[in-house]
C-alpha positions, 0 to 999 in steps of 0.5 A, spaced: 533 463 508 527 468 509 521 469 505 519 475 501 514 480 505 510 480 499 509 474 495 512 469 500 518 466 496 524 464 499 530 468 498 537 469 501 538 472 508 543 478 504 537 479 499 535 486 498 530 485 493 525 479 491 528 476 485 520 473 484 516 479 485 522 485 486 519 487 492 525 491 496 526 487 503 528 490 509 524 491 516 517 494 515 512 497 520 505 495 518 499 500 521 492 499 518 486 504 519 479 503 518 475 508 514 468 509 511 469 509 504 467 516 503 474 518 507 478 513 503 481 518 498 482 524 503 486 519 508 490 516 502 492 523 500 494 525 507 498 518 508 502 518 501 504 526 503 507 524 509 513 521 505 516 515 509 511 510 506 513 504 501 506 502 500 499 503 501 494 498 500 486 498 500 482 493 502 474 492 503 470 490 509 471 482 507 479 483 507 479 483 500 485 487 496 482 492 492 488 497 490 496 497 492 499 504 491 507 503 490 511 509 494 514 511 488 507 513 485 506 518 491 513 522 489 511 524 482 504 527 482 502 526 475 503 519 476 498 519 482 491 522 478 489 515 476 490 511 483 486 517 486 481 516 480 481 508 482 480 510 489 474 514 488 471 508 484 472 504 490 469 509 495 462 508 491 463 501 491 465 499 498 461 502 504 468 501 509 475 500 507 481 498 511 488 502 509 494 498 510 500 502 511 507 499 510 513 504 513 520 503 513 523 502 519 
């Protein structure tokens, strides 16, 4: 048995998806970037345009998750607008943010 990388539930070794949360399983590389809140929007846009990202998570300075953007949203531009508006609100409320990026290995 292995654990889901998102929800931590136990799933079988040969599973491609978690049966509890639906997260695709596989090997991921995680990177973290610390940015000032006013640069969050620009940095997330740059990351989403790279194309090899599976998920972007924005956390505040205390480590609390503020926003999670799945990779499929980055593919369709019209779906990206509400996420960017939410990032604008986060930029107003937070002073420093951490961006966690998951890339498929």
